[in-house]
N, CA, C and O atoms as a GROMACS GRO file, in nm:
protein
  656
    1MET      N    1  12.392   8.199   9.363
    1MET     CA    2  12.444   8.285   9.473
    1MET      C    3  12.396   8.423   9.446
    1MET      O    4  12.402   8.468   9.332
    2ILE      N    5  12.348   8.493   9.547
    2ILE     CA    6  12.313   8.632   9.537
    2ILE      C    7  12.416   8.723   9.614
    2ILE      O    8  12.443   8.691   9.730
    3ARG      N    9  12.471   8.829   9.562
    3ARG     CA   10  12.559   8.906   9.636
    3ARG      C   11  12.552   9.050   9.579
    3ARG      O   12  12.494   9.074   9.474
    4LEU      N   13  12.611   9.140   9.652
    4LEU     CA   14  12.623   9.280   9.614
    4LEU      C   15  12.710   9.292   9.498
    4LEU      O   16  12.809   9.222   9.478
    5MET      N   17  12.662   9.401   9.409
    5MET     CA   18  12.742   9.428   9.290
    5MET      C   19  12.880   9.485   9.327
    5MET      O   20  12.895   9.544   9.434
    6THR      N   21  12.979   9.469   9.242
    6THR     CA   22  13.104   9.534   9.253
    6THR      C   23  13.136   9.607   9.119
    6THR      O   24  13.067   9.579   9.021
    7THR      N   25  13.230   9.694   9.107
    7THR     CA   26  13.256   9.750   8.989
    7THR      C   27  13.302   9.661   8.872
    7THR      O   28  13.286   9.686   8.753
    8ARG      N   29  13.359   9.558   8.925
    8ARG     CA   30  13.392   9.449   8.809
    8ARG      C   31  13.269   9.390   8.746
    8ARG      O   32  13.284   9.318   8.647
    9ASP      N   33  13.153   9.413   8.792
    9ASP     CA   34  13.035   9.349   8.741
    9ASP      C   35  12.963   9.446   8.640
    9ASP      O   36  12.864   9.413   8.575
   10CYS      N   37  13.019   9.563   8.634
   10CYS     CA   38  12.947   9.666   8.538
   10CYS      C   39  12.928   9.610   8.392
   10CYS      O   40  12.819   9.625   8.335
   11VAL      N   41  13.035   9.543   8.329
   11VAL     CA   42  13.017   9.497   8.204
   11VAL      C   43  12.918   9.376   8.189
   11VAL      O   44  12.851   9.361   8.087
   12HIS      N   45  12.913   9.294   8.292
   12HIS     CA   46  12.807   9.193   8.299
   12HIS      C   47  12.664   9.242   8.308
   12HIS      O   48  12.573   9.196   8.239
   13VAL      N   49  12.652   9.342   8.400
   13VAL     CA   50  12.521   9.405   8.415
   13VAL      C   51  12.476   9.465   8.282
   13VAL      O   52  12.360   9.447   8.243
   14GLN      N   53  12.567   9.539   8.209
   14GLN     CA   54  12.535   9.589   8.088
   14GLN      C   55  12.492   9.492   7.990
   14GLN      O   56  12.395   9.516   7.918
   15GLN      N   57  12.565   9.376   7.980
   15GLN     CA   58  12.531   9.273   7.880
   15GLN      C   59  12.390   9.219   7.917
   15GLN      O   60  12.304   9.199   7.831
   16ILE      N   61  12.370   9.198   8.046
   16ILE     CA   62  12.234   9.137   8.100
   16ILE      C   63  12.128   9.222   8.051
   16ILE      O   64  12.031   9.181   7.986
   17ALA      N   65  12.151   9.361   8.088
   17ALA     CA   66  12.039   9.450   8.048
   17ALA      C   67  12.018   9.454   7.892
   17ALA      O   68  11.906   9.450   7.843
   18ARG      N   69  12.126   9.460   7.821
   18ARG     CA   70  12.112   9.463   7.670
   18ARG      C   71  12.031   9.345   7.623
   18ARG      O   72  11.933   9.356   7.549
   19LYS      N   73  12.079   9.229   7.670
   19LYS     CA   74  12.020   9.103   7.608
   19LYS      C   75  11.864   9.079   7.652
   19LYS      O   76  11.776   9.038   7.577
   20THR      N   77  11.849   9.113   7.788
   20THR     CA   78  11.707   9.109   7.828
   20THR      C   79  11.613   9.196   7.774
   20THR      O   80  11.499   9.163   7.744
   21TRP      N   81  11.666   9.324   7.760
   21TRP     CA   82  11.584   9.431   7.693
   21TRP      C   83  11.548   9.389   7.549
   21TRP      O   84  11.433   9.394   7.508
   22SER      N   85  11.647   9.349   7.478
   22SER     CA   86  11.632   9.298   7.333
   22SER      C   87  11.519   9.197   7.326
   22SER      O   88  11.428   9.204   7.243
   23THR      N   89  11.530   9.100   7.422
   23THR     CA   90  11.431   8.979   7.410
   23THR      C   91  11.290   9.027   7.454
   23THR      O   92  11.188   8.996   7.394
   24THR      N   93  11.294   9.107   7.569
   24THR     CA   94  11.167   9.134   7.630
   24THR      C   95  11.089   9.240   7.557
   24THR      O   96  10.966   9.235   7.559
   25TYR      N   97  11.159   9.344   7.488
   25TYR     CA   98  11.098   9.453   7.437
   25TYR      C   99  11.100   9.451   7.282
   25TYR      O  100  11.068   9.549   7.215
   26GLN      N  101  11.141   9.328   7.227
   26GLN     CA  102  11.161   9.338   7.080
   26GLN      C  103  11.039   9.384   6.992
   26GLN      O  104  11.055   9.443   6.885
   27ASP      N  105  10.925   9.354   7.040
   27ASP     CA  106  10.794   9.395   6.974
   27ASP      C  107  10.722   9.518   7.040
   27ASP      O  108  10.615   9.562   6.999
   28ILE      N  109  10.792   9.572   7.149
   28ILE     CA  110  10.721   9.674   7.224
   28ILE      C  111  10.790   9.808   7.205
   28ILE      O  112  10.724   9.909   7.181
   29ILE      N  113  10.924   9.810   7.216
   29ILE     CA  114  11.003   9.938   7.203
   29ILE      C  115  11.095   9.915   7.086
   29ILE      O  116  11.164   9.813   7.074
   30PRO      N  117  11.093  10.014   7.000
   30PRO     CA  118  11.195  10.010   6.884
   30PRO      C  119  11.337   9.987   6.932
   30PRO      O  120  11.376  10.031   7.040
   31ASP      N  121  11.419   9.914   6.845
   31ASP     CA  122  11.551   9.875   6.891
   31ASP      C  123  11.646   9.999   6.910
   31ASP      O  124  11.735  10.000   6.996
   32GLU      N  125  11.622  10.098   6.830
   32GLU     CA  126  11.711  10.226   6.850
   32GLU      C  127  11.688  10.290   6.984
   32GLU      O  128  11.782  10.340   7.046
   33ILE      N  129  11.562  10.290   7.031
   33ILE     CA  130  11.526  10.352   7.153
   33ILE      C  131  11.583  10.258   7.279
   33ILE      O  132  11.625  10.308   7.383
   34GLN      N  133  11.580  10.137   7.256
   34GLN     CA  134  11.631  10.029   7.358
   34GLN      C  135  11.782  10.071   7.370
   34GLN      O  136  11.833  10.101   7.478
   35LYS      N  137  11.852  10.071   7.247
   35LYS     CA  138  11.994  10.101   7.249
   35LYS      C  139  12.034  10.230   7.317
   35LYS      O  140  12.122  10.230   7.404
   36GLN      N  141  11.973  10.334   7.281
   36GLN     CA  142  11.983  10.468   7.350
   36GLN      C  143  11.972  10.464   7.499
   36GLN      O  144  12.052  10.519   7.574
   37PHE      N  145  11.869  10.394   7.539
   37PHE     CA  146  11.841  10.375   7.681
   37PHE      C  147  11.947  10.302   7.759
   37PHE      O  148  11.998  10.348   7.861
   38ILE      N  149  11.977  10.185   7.705
   38ILE     CA  150  12.089  10.102   7.766
   38ILE      C  151  12.221  10.169   7.771
   38ILE      O  152  12.293  10.165   7.870
   39ASP      N  153  12.252  10.237   7.651
   39ASP     CA  154  12.387  10.305   7.645
   39ASP      C  155  12.389  10.415   7.746
   39ASP      O  156  12.496  10.440   7.802
   40ARG      N  157  12.281  10.485   7.776
   40ARG     CA  158  12.276  10.603   7.870
   40ARG      C  159  12.271  10.560   8.009
   40ARG      O  160  12.358  10.597   8.088
   41PHE      N  161  12.173  10.484   8.044
   41PHE     CA  162  12.146  10.435   8.183
   41PHE      C  163  12.226  10.320   8.237
   41PHE      O  164  12.222  10.287   8.356
   42TYR      N  165  12.298  10.259   8.145
   42TYR     CA  166  12.390  10.140   8.195
   42TYR      C  167  12.526  10.165   8.160
   42TYR      O  168  12.601  10.068   8.155
   43SER      N  169  12.574  10.294   8.131
   43SER     CA  170  12.704  10.331   8.108
   43SER      C  171  12.783  10.309   8.232
   43SER      O  172  12.723  10.305   8.340
   44HIS      N  173  12.919  10.294   8.227
   44HIS     CA  174  13.003  10.270   8.345
   44HIS      C  175  12.974  10.369   8.459
   44HIS      O  176  12.953  10.331   8.575
   45ALA      N  177  12.973  10.500   8.419
   45ALA     CA  178  12.941  10.602   8.506
   45ALA      C  179  12.819  10.600   8.578
   45ALA      O  180  12.814  10.639   8.694
   46MET      N  181  12.714  10.554   8.514
   46MET     CA  182  12.576  10.547   8.560
   46MET      C  183  12.574  10.422   8.667
   46MET      O  184  12.512  10.421   8.774
   47MET      N  185  12.649  10.323   8.618
   47MET     CA  186  12.651  10.198   8.700
   47MET      C  187  12.715  10.231   8.833
   47MET      O  188  12.664  10.188   8.937
   48GLU      N  189  12.827  10.309   8.836
   48GLU     CA  190  12.895  10.348   8.964
   48GLU      C  191  12.794  10.438   9.037
   48GLU      O  192  12.785  10.425   9.159
   49LYS      N  193  12.725  10.518   8.982
   49LYS     CA  194  12.627  10.596   9.070
   49LYS      C  195  12.514  10.516   9.126
   49LYS      O  196  12.463  10.548   9.233
   50ARG      N  197  12.472  10.412   9.056
   50ARG     CA  198  12.374  10.315   9.107
   50ARG      C  199  12.435  10.242   9.232
   50ARG      O  200  12.370  10.227   9.336
   51MET      N  201  12.550  10.202   9.217
   51MET     CA  202  12.604  10.126   9.328
   51MET      C  203  12.626  10.224   9.446
   51MET      O  204  12.626  10.176   9.560
   52GLU      N  205  12.645  10.364   9.427
   52GLU     CA  206  12.665  10.449   9.540
   52GLU      C  207  12.535  10.483   9.602
   52GLU      O  208  12.524  10.490   9.724
   53LYS      N  209  12.429  10.507   9.518
   53LYS     CA  210  12.305  10.569   9.560
   53LYS      C  211  12.192  10.470   9.584
   53LYS      O  212  12.094  10.506   9.649
   54THR      N  213  12.202  10.349   9.534
   54THR     CA  214  12.108  10.239   9.548
   54THR      C  215  12.175  10.114   9.581
   54THR      O  216  12.296  10.110   9.602
   55ASN      N  217  12.098  10.008   9.586
   55ASN     CA  218  12.147   9.878   9.610
   55ASN      C  219  12.132   9.800   9.468
   55ASN      O  220  12.033   9.806   9.396
   56VAL      N  221  12.244   9.728   9.443
   56VAL     CA  222  12.237   9.646   9.322
   56VAL      C  223  12.281   9.501   9.363
   56VAL      O  224  12.393   9.486   9.412
   57LEU      N  225  12.206   9.404   9.346
   57LEU     CA  226  12.239   9.264   9.375
   57LEU      C  227  12.260   9.190   9.253
   57LEU      O  228  12.194   9.215   9.152
   58ILE      N  229  12.354   9.095   9.259
   58ILE     CA  230  12.390   9.018   9.142
   58ILE      C  231  12.350   8.866   9.170
   58ILE      O  232  12.376   8.816   9.280
   59ALA      N  233  12.288   8.798   9.073
   59ALA     CA  234  12.266   8.660   9.077
   59ALA      C  235  12.366   8.597   8.990
   59ALA      O  236  12.379   8.629   8.872
   60GLU      N  237  12.440   8.501   9.052
   60GLU     CA  238  12.538   8.428   8.967
   60GLU      C  239  12.526   8.287   8.974
   60GLU      O  240  12.477   8.233   9.074
   61VAL      N  241  12.569   8.218   8.866
   61VAL     CA  242  12.572   8.070   8.861
   61VAL      C  243  12.712   8.027   8.824
   61VAL      O  244  12.761   8.065   8.718
   62ARG      N  245  12.773   7.953   8.901
   62ARG     CA  246  12.921   7.906   8.877
   62ARG      C  247  13.007   8.026   8.858
   62ARG      O  248  13.096   8.023   8.772
   63GLY      N  249  12.986   8.136   8.933
   63GLY     CA  250  13.068   8.245   8.922
   63GLY      C  251  13.042   8.348   8.811
   63GLY      O  252  13.107   8.452   8.801
   64LEU      N  253  12.948   8.314   8.734
   64LEU     CA  254  12.905   8.404   8.617
   64LEU      C  255  12.775   8.466   8.647
   64LEU      O  256  12.672   8.402   8.670
   65PRO      N  257  12.787   8.606   8.644
   65PRO     CA  258  12.655   8.687   8.673
   65PRO      C  259  12.558   8.661   8.564
   65PRO      O  260  12.592   8.667   8.446
   66ILE      N  261  12.436   8.631   8.602
   66ILE     CA  262  12.319   8.603   8.510
   66ILE      C  263  12.197   8.680   8.529
   66ILE      O  264  12.099   8.666   8.455
   67GLY      N  265  12.201   8.763   8.632
   67GLY     CA  266  12.082   8.863   8.658
   67GLY      C  267  12.125   8.965   8.754
   67GLY      O  268  12.238   8.962   8.804
   68PHE      N  269  12.040   9.052   8.780
   68PHE     CA  270  12.066   9.154   8.878
   68PHE      C  271  11.933   9.225   8.919
   68PHE      O  272  11.836   9.225   8.843
   69ALA      N  273  11.930   9.284   9.040
   69ALA     CA  274  11.816   9.356   9.083
   69ALA      C  275  11.869   9.482   9.132
   69ALA      O  276  11.974   9.482   9.196
   70ASN      N  277  11.804   9.595   9.106
   70ASN     CA  278  11.845   9.728   9.143
   70ASN      C  279  11.726   9.794   9.224
   70ASN      O  280  11.615   9.809   9.174
   71PHE      N  281  11.754   9.830   9.341
   71PHE     CA  282  11.634   9.898   9.418
   71PHE      C  283  11.684  10.014   9.501
   71PHE      O  284  11.801  10.012   9.541
   72THR      N  285  11.607  10.109   9.527
   72THR     CA  286  11.631  10.220   9.607
   72THR      C  287  11.641  10.180   9.755
   72THR      O  288  11.591  10.076   9.796
   73ARG      N  289  11.704  10.264   9.831
   73ARG     CA  290  11.698  10.249   9.979
   73ARG      C  291  11.566  10.300  10.023
   73ARG      O  292  11.502  10.377   9.951
   74LYS      N  293  11.523  10.260  10.141
   74LYS     CA  294  11.398  10.324  10.197
   74LYS      C  295  11.397  10.471  10.219
   74LYS      O  296  11.491  10.528  10.274
   75ASP      N  297  11.290  10.532  10.177
   75ASP     CA  298  11.291  10.680  10.185
   75ASP      C  299  11.212  10.711  10.319
   75ASP      O  300  11.181  10.621  10.397
   76GLU      N  301  11.183  10.833  10.340
   76GLU     CA  302  11.125  10.886  10.459
   76GLU      C  303  10.990  10.830  10.489
   76GLU      O  304  10.952  10.821  10.606
   77ASP      N  305  10.918  10.795  10.391
   77ASP     CA  306  10.793  10.741  10.389
   77ASP      C  307  10.790  10.580  10.412
   77ASP      O  308  10.687  10.515  10.427
   78GLY      N  309  10.903  10.535  10.411
   78GLY     CA  310  10.916  10.382  10.419
   78GLY      C  311  10.903  10.310  10.296
   78GLY      O  312  10.877  10.189  10.293
   79ASP      N  313  10.920  10.383  10.188
   79ASP     CA  314  10.898  10.326  10.049
   79ASP      C  315  11.039  10.300   9.984
   79ASP      O  316  11.140  10.365  10.013
   80SER      N  317  11.033  10.203   9.895
   80SER     CA  318  11.145  10.170   9.808
   80SER      C  319  11.095  10.145   9.677
   80SER      O  320  10.975  10.125   9.661
   81GLU      N  321  11.176  10.143   9.584
   81GLU     CA  322  11.144  10.112   9.439
   81GLU      C  323  11.238  10.012   9.371
   81GLU      O  324  11.359  10.033   9.369
   82LEU      N  325  11.185   9.909   9.320
   82LEU     CA  326  11.268   9.816   9.253
   82LEU      C  327  11.282   9.876   9.104
   82LEU      O  328  11.187   9.869   9.026
   83THR      N  329  11.394   9.932   9.071
   83THR     CA  330  11.417   9.997   8.947
   83THR      C  331  11.445   9.913   8.837
   83THR      O  332  11.415   9.945   8.722
   84ALA      N  333  11.504   9.803   8.868
   84ALA     CA  334  11.530   9.704   8.755
   84ALA      C  335  11.555   9.572   8.812
   84ALA      O  336  11.615   9.558   8.918
   85MET      N  337  11.507   9.470   8.740
   85MET     CA  338  11.528   9.315   8.767
   85MET      C  339  11.529   9.252   8.642
   85MET      O  340  11.433   9.248   8.566
   86TYR      N  341  11.655   9.195   8.620
   86TYR     CA  342  11.677   9.133   8.473
   86TYR      C  343  11.742   8.999   8.498
   86TYR      O  344  11.846   8.992   8.564
   87ILE      N  345  11.683   8.892   8.448
   87ILE     CA  346  11.757   8.764   8.438
   87ILE      C  347  11.780   8.731   8.288
   87ILE      O  348  11.693   8.752   8.204
   88LEU      N  349  11.895   8.681   8.261
   88LEU     CA  350  11.922   8.640   8.127
   88LEU      C  351  11.815   8.542   8.066
   88LEU      O  352  11.777   8.451   8.140
   89PRO      N  353  11.768   8.549   7.951
   89PRO     CA  354  11.647   8.468   7.912
   89PRO      C  355  11.668   8.326   7.927
   89PRO      O  356  11.572   8.254   7.954
   90GLU      N  357  11.798   8.271   7.910
   90GLU     CA  358  11.816   8.122   7.918
   90GLU      C  359  11.808   8.092   8.076
   90GLU      O  360  11.802   7.973   8.106
   91TYR      N  361  11.807   8.175   8.170
   91TYR     CA  362  11.812   8.138   8.313
   91TYR      C  363  11.677   8.181   8.364
   91TYR      O  364  11.658   8.171   8.485
   92GLN      N  365  11.586   8.225   8.292
   92GLN     CA  366  11.448   8.283   8.342
   92GLN      C  367  11.364   8.140   8.370
   92GLN      O  368  11.375   8.035   8.306
   93GLN      N  369  11.285   8.166   8.474
   93GLN     CA  370  11.183   8.064   8.528
   93GLN      C  371  11.267   7.942   8.586
   93GLN      O  372  11.222   7.828   8.574
   94ALA      N  373  11.381   7.964   8.644
   94ALA     CA  374  11.455   7.878   8.712
   94ALA      C  375  11.472   7.903   8.862
   94ALA      O  376  11.536   7.827   8.936
   95GLY      N  377  11.410   8.017   8.902
   95GLY     CA  378  11.404   8.059   9.048
   95GLY      C  379  11.499   8.163   9.085
   95GLY      O  380  11.508   8.202   9.202
   96TYR      N  381  11.578   8.215   8.979
   96TYR     CA  382  11.671   8.318   9.014
   96TYR      C  383  11.622   8.442   9.043
   96TYR      O  384  11.681   8.510   9.128
   97GLY      N  385  11.508   8.492   8.978
   97GLY     CA  386  11.435   8.609   9.002
   97GLY      C  387  11.373   8.599   9.135
   97GLY      O  388  11.375   8.702   9.203
   98GLU      N  389  11.321   8.500   9.182
   98GLU     CA  390  11.269   8.474   9.307
   98GLU      C  391  11.367   8.496   9.430
   98GLU      O  392  11.337   8.552   9.535
   99GLN      N  393  11.493   8.438   9.396
   99GLN     CA  394  11.602   8.455   9.489
   99GLN      C  395  11.643   8.597   9.498
   99GLN      O  396  11.666   8.647   9.608
  100LEU      N  397  11.652   8.666   9.384
  100LEU     CA  398  11.690   8.813   9.387
  100LEU      C  399  11.585   8.894   9.470
  100LEU      O  400  11.615   8.983   9.549
  101PHE      N  401  11.455   8.852   9.442
  101PHE     CA  402  11.346   8.935   9.517
  101PHE      C  403  11.346   8.908   9.661
  101PHE      O  404  11.317   8.998   9.741
  102LYS      N  405  11.380   8.780   9.703
  102LYS     CA  406  11.371   8.751   9.844
  102LYS      C  407  11.503   8.826   9.912
  102LYS      O  408  11.497   8.875  10.024
  103SER      N  409  11.607   8.828   9.841
  103SER     CA  410  11.725   8.894   9.887
  103SER      C  411  11.701   9.047   9.891
  103SER      O  412  11.748   9.115   9.983
  104THR      N  413  11.632   9.099   9.797
  104THR     CA  414  11.589   9.234   9.808
  104THR      C  415  11.507   9.271   9.929
  104THR      O  416  11.532   9.372   9.995
  105LEU      N  417  11.405   9.186   9.957
  105LEU     CA  418  11.321   9.196  10.074
  105LEU      C  419  11.397   9.197  10.210
  105LEU      O  420  11.367   9.270  10.304
  106SER      N  421  11.506   9.101  10.208
  106SER     CA  422  11.580   9.088  10.328
  106SER      C  423  11.648   9.212  10.356
  106SER      O  424  11.669   9.241  10.474
  107MET      N  425  11.686   9.294  10.258
  107MET     CA  426  11.765   9.418  10.272
  107MET      C  427  11.668   9.536  10.300
  107MET      O  428  11.713   9.646  10.333
  108LEU      N  429  11.537   9.512  10.287
  108LEU     CA  430  11.431   9.621  10.302
  108LEU      C  431  11.335   9.586  10.423
  108LEU      O  432  11.220   9.627  10.428
  109GLN      N  433  11.394   9.506  10.521
  109GLN     CA  434  11.304   9.468  10.628
  109GLN      C  435  11.230   9.581  10.705
  109GLN      O  436  11.118   9.563  10.754
  110ASP      N  437  11.296   9.696  10.712
  110ASP     CA  438  11.229   9.804  10.777
  110ASP      C  439  11.147   9.890  10.694
  110ASP      O  440  11.094   9.989  10.744
  111ALA      N  441  11.132   9.857  10.561
  111ALA     CA  442  11.058   9.941  10.478
  111ALA      C  443  10.909   9.886  10.476
  111ALA      O  444  10.881   9.772  10.514
  112GLN      N  445  10.823   9.970  10.430
  112GLN     CA  446  10.679   9.927  10.441
  112GLN      C  447  10.623   9.887  10.298
  112GLN      O  448  10.531   9.806  10.287
  113GLN      N  449  10.679   9.946  10.196
  113GLN     CA  450  10.624   9.898  10.058
  113GLN      C  451  10.728   9.906   9.948
  113GLN      O  452  10.808   9.999   9.951
  114LEU      N  453  10.732   9.823   9.856
  114LEU     CA  454  10.814   9.824   9.746
  114LEU      C  455  10.738   9.853   9.616
  114LEU      O  456  10.644   9.777   9.590
  115PHE      N  457  10.764   9.947   9.537
  115PHE     CA  458  10.704   9.972   9.410
  115PHE      C  459  10.784   9.910   9.292
  115PHE      O  460  10.904   9.885   9.308
  116VAL      N  461  10.727   9.885   9.183
  116VAL     CA  462  10.786   9.852   9.070
  116VAL      C  463  10.693   9.896   8.948
  116VAL      O  464  10.570   9.887   8.954
  117TYR      N  465  10.758   9.944   8.839
  117TYR     CA  466  10.691   9.993   8.727
  117TYR      C  467  10.733   9.892   8.610
  117TYR      O  468  10.851   9.857   8.599
  118VAL      N  469  10.645   9.852   8.531
  118VAL     CA  470  10.672   9.759   8.433
  118VAL      C  471  10.598   9.794   8.310
  118VAL      O  472  10.486   9.842   8.325
  119ASP      N  473  10.645   9.777   8.188
  119ASP     CA  474  10.568   9.796   8.060
  119ASP      C  475  10.444   9.696   8.074
  119ASP      O  476  10.456   9.577   8.103
  120ALA      N  477  10.324   9.762   8.048
  120ALA     CA  478  10.197   9.680   8.076
  120ALA      C  479  10.194   9.563   7.971
  120ALA      O  480  10.125   9.463   7.993
  121ARG      N  481  10.266   9.577   7.860
  121ARG     CA  482  10.272   9.470   7.760
  121ARG      C  483  10.378   9.357   7.789
  121ARG      O  484  10.376   9.252   7.724
  122ASN      N  485  10.470   9.381   7.887
  122ASN     CA  486  10.558   9.277   7.935
  122ASN      C  487  10.493   9.174   8.020
  122ASN      O  488  10.501   9.179   8.142
  123THR      N  489  10.428   9.080   7.956
  123THR     CA  490  10.333   8.975   8.012
  123THR      C  491  10.416   8.879   8.113
  123THR      O  492  10.366   8.829   8.213
  124ILE      N  493  10.549   8.860   8.072
  124ILE     CA  494  10.632   8.781   8.159
  124ILE      C  495  10.671   8.840   8.279
  124ILE      O  496  10.671   8.778   8.386
  125GLY      N  497  10.706   8.965   8.267
  125GLY     CA  498  10.746   9.056   8.390
  125GLY      C  499  10.634   9.072   8.486
  125GLY      O  500  10.649   9.060   8.608
  126ARG      N  501  10.510   9.102   8.421
  126ARG     CA  502  10.397   9.122   8.514
  126ARG      C  503  10.349   8.989   8.582
  126ARG      O  504  10.301   8.990   8.696
  127ALA      N  505  10.361   8.885   8.515
  127ALA     CA  506  10.320   8.753   8.571
  127ALA      C  507  10.413   8.724   8.691
  127ALA      O  508  10.366   8.675   8.794
  128PHE      N  509  10.552   8.756   8.678
  128PHE     CA  510  10.644   8.731   8.773
  128PHE      C  511  10.606   8.816   8.900
  128PHE      O  512  10.596   8.760   9.009
  129TYR      N  513  10.588   8.939   8.888
  129TYR     CA  514  10.557   9.027   9.003
  129TYR      C  515  10.427   8.993   9.063
  129TYR      O  516  10.414   9.005   9.184
  130GLU      N  517  10.325   8.951   8.989
  130GLU     CA  518  10.195   8.915   9.042
  130GLU      C  519  10.228   8.779   9.136
  130GLU      O  520  10.183   8.769   9.250
  131LYS      N  521  10.301   8.692   9.081
  131LYS     CA  522  10.326   8.563   9.150
  131LYS      C  523  10.409   8.586   9.278
  131LYS      O  524  10.401   8.503   9.368
  132GLN      N  525  10.485   8.688   9.290
  132GLN     CA  526  10.560   8.728   9.414
  132GLN      C  527  10.471   8.799   9.504
  132GLN      O  528  10.513   8.824   9.617
  133GLY      N  529  10.343   8.838   9.467
  133GLY     CA  530  10.258   8.907   9.563
  133GLY      C  531  10.236   9.060   9.538
  133GLY      O  532  10.165   9.130   9.611
  134PHE      N  533  10.300   9.103   9.432
  134PHE     CA  534  10.270   9.252   9.402
  134PHE      C  535  10.133   9.266   9.364
  134PHE      O  536  10.075   9.176   9.304
  135GLU      N  537  10.074   9.384   9.400
  135GLU     CA  538   9.931   9.429   9.364
  135GLU      C  539   9.933   9.541   9.264
  135GLU      O  540   9.994   9.645   9.287
  136LEU      N  541   9.867   9.521   9.155
  136LEU     CA  542   9.856   9.628   9.060
  136LEU      C  543   9.778   9.742   9.106
  136LEU      O  544   9.662   9.732   9.146
  137LEU      N  545   9.848   9.857   9.100
  137LEU     CA  546   9.775   9.993   9.146
  137LEU      C  547   9.716  10.074   9.027
  137LEU      O  548   9.610  10.136   9.038
  138ASP      N  549   9.785  10.072   8.920
  138ASP     CA  550   9.749  10.170   8.809
  138ASP      C  551   9.811  10.114   8.680
  138ASP      O  552   9.905  10.034   8.684
  139VAL      N  553   9.756  10.157   8.568
  139VAL     CA  554   9.807  10.144   8.440
  139VAL      C  555   9.793  10.278   8.366
  139VAL      O  556   9.681  10.327   8.351
  140PHE      N  557   9.902  10.338   8.318
  140PHE     CA  558   9.901  10.467   8.265
  140PHE      C  559   9.990  10.481   8.143
  140PHE      O  560  10.089  10.408   8.128
  141GLU      N  561   9.954  10.577   8.054
  141GLU     CA  562  10.042  10.613   7.934
  141GLU      C  563  10.153  10.704   7.974
  141GLU      O  564  10.125  10.796   8.050
  142GLU      N  565  10.270  10.690   7.933
  142GLU     CA  566  10.377  10.778   7.951
  142GLU      C  567  10.476  10.776   7.826
  142GLU      O  568  10.471  10.686   7.743
  143ASP      N  569  10.561  10.878   7.820
  143ASP     CA  570  10.662  10.889   7.725
  143ASP      C  571  10.792  10.823   7.766
  143ASP      O  572  10.844  10.857   7.872
  144PHE      N  573  10.845  10.734   7.693
  144PHE     CA  574  10.974  10.671   7.726
  144PHE      C  575  11.061  10.702   7.603
  144PHE      O  576  11.048  10.644   7.496
  145GLN      N  577  11.150  10.799   7.629
  145GLN     CA  578  11.262  10.831   7.545
  145GLN      C  579  11.200  10.872   7.406
  145GLN      O  580  11.257  10.845   7.301
  146GLY      N  581  11.080  10.937   7.413
  146GLY     CA  582  11.013  10.981   7.292
  146GLY      C  583  10.917  10.880   7.225
  146GLY      O  584  10.858  10.902   7.120
  147HIS      N  585  10.910  10.777   7.291
  147HIS     CA  586  10.812  10.660   7.248
  147HIS      C  587  10.704  10.650   7.338
  147HIS      O  588  10.728  10.663   7.458
  148PRO      N  589  10.579  10.627   7.298
  148PRO     CA  590  10.473  10.619   7.400
  148PRO      C  591  10.464  10.473   7.442
  148PRO      O  592  10.462  10.382   7.360
  149VAL      N  593  10.460  10.454   7.577
  149VAL     CA  594  10.441  10.329   7.637
  149VAL      C  595  10.320  10.330   7.739
  149VAL      O  596  10.272  10.434   7.786
  150LEU      N  597  10.276  10.196   7.770
  150LEU     CA  598  10.179  10.182   7.868
  150LEU      C  599  10.241  10.119   7.990
  150LEU      O  600  10.299  10.011   7.982
  151THR      N  601  10.230  10.186   8.101
  151THR     CA  602  10.314  10.138   8.223
  151THR      C  603  10.214  10.092   8.331
  151THR      O  604  10.110  10.152   8.359
  152ALA      N  605  10.260   9.976   8.390
  152ALA     CA  606  10.173   9.918   8.503
  152ALA      C  607  10.253   9.939   8.633
  152ALA      O  608  10.369   9.901   8.641
  153GLN      N  609  10.186  10.000   8.738
  153GLN     CA  610  10.252  10.035   8.858
  153GLN      C  611  10.199   9.927   8.955
  153GLN      O  612  10.079   9.904   8.970
  154TYR      N  613  10.301   9.860   9.021
  154TYR     CA  614  10.263   9.759   9.110
  154TYR      C  615  10.318   9.801   9.257
  154TYR      O  616  10.408   9.885   9.263
  155VAL      N  617  10.266   9.744   9.375
  155VAL     CA  618  10.314   9.761   9.498
  155VAL      C  619  10.320   9.630   9.567
  155VAL      O  620  10.235   9.543   9.548
  156TYR      N  621  10.426   9.612   9.652
  156TYR     CA  622  10.443   9.491   9.735
  156TYR      C  623  10.448   9.544   9.879
  156TYR      O  624  10.540   9.618   9.914
  157TYR      N  625  10.349   9.507   9.963
  157TYR     CA  626  10.342   9.555  10.104
  157TYR      C  627  10.439   9.467  10.183
  157TYR      O  628  10.411   9.350  10.209
  158ILE      N  629  10.551   9.524  10.220
  158ILE     CA  630  10.655   9.451  10.306
  158ILE      C  631  10.599   9.452  10.452
  158ILE      O  632  10.591   9.349  10.518
  159GLN      N  633  10.561   9.570  10.496
  159GLN     CA  634  10.498   9.568  10.636
  159GLN      C  635  10.375   9.659  10.626
  159GLN      O  636  10.370   9.755  10.550
  160ALA      N  637  10.281   9.625  10.703
  160ALA     CA  638  10.160   9.705  10.715
  160ALA      C  639  10.203   9.838  10.784
  160ALA      O  640  10.284   9.834  10.877
  161PRO      N  641  10.155   9.942  10.744
  161PRO     CA  642  10.195  10.069  10.815
  161PRO      C  643  10.142  10.078  10.953
  161PRO      O  644  10.030  10.034  10.979
  162VAL      N  645  10.215  10.132  11.042
  162VAL     CA  646  10.173  10.141  11.185
  162VAL      C  647  10.094  10.267  11.205
  162VAL      O  648  10.144  10.378  11.184
  163LEU      N  649   9.974  10.252  11.245
  163LEU     CA  650   9.883  10.365  11.262
  163LEU      C  651   9.906  10.414  11.405
  163LEU      O  652   9.902  10.341  11.503
  164VAL      N  653   9.929  10.550  11.407
  164VAL     CA  654   9.953  10.615  11.544
  164VAL      C  655   9.839  10.694  11.589
  164VAL      O  656   9.843  10.753  11.697
   0.00000   0.00000   0.00000
């Protein structure tokens, strides 16, 4: 089942983020930097801000949250950004990510494009986005919490822009 996040889900989202980051980035981003990032950006206060300013969907199985997607609302250019999508490792490749993605798209029907940024070495994440129809736009170096990373920028065209 896919549903909107509530404040009761904060602890689950924090656990999902921590576990998926640990598994996904174990050989890419040092553990201490992962911990600092999760502690800061998934604090209870930040989760409440996310729910207020963006959309957060929860994927659950038998009433237990097993994943989430966080995306911005459409901006004035018709763009949105998928800022996070995580599924617990034991539930990956079972269709839950695709369900979250389709639910995200259903909430962005009036948007034109959806961007996502993923570590270029996250081969599982990149394969997922490419399978969903995202197109690679760029790969660039950036600083992540004081650690150099290589980031891949993707776009999913929800609607073709209307030319006037």
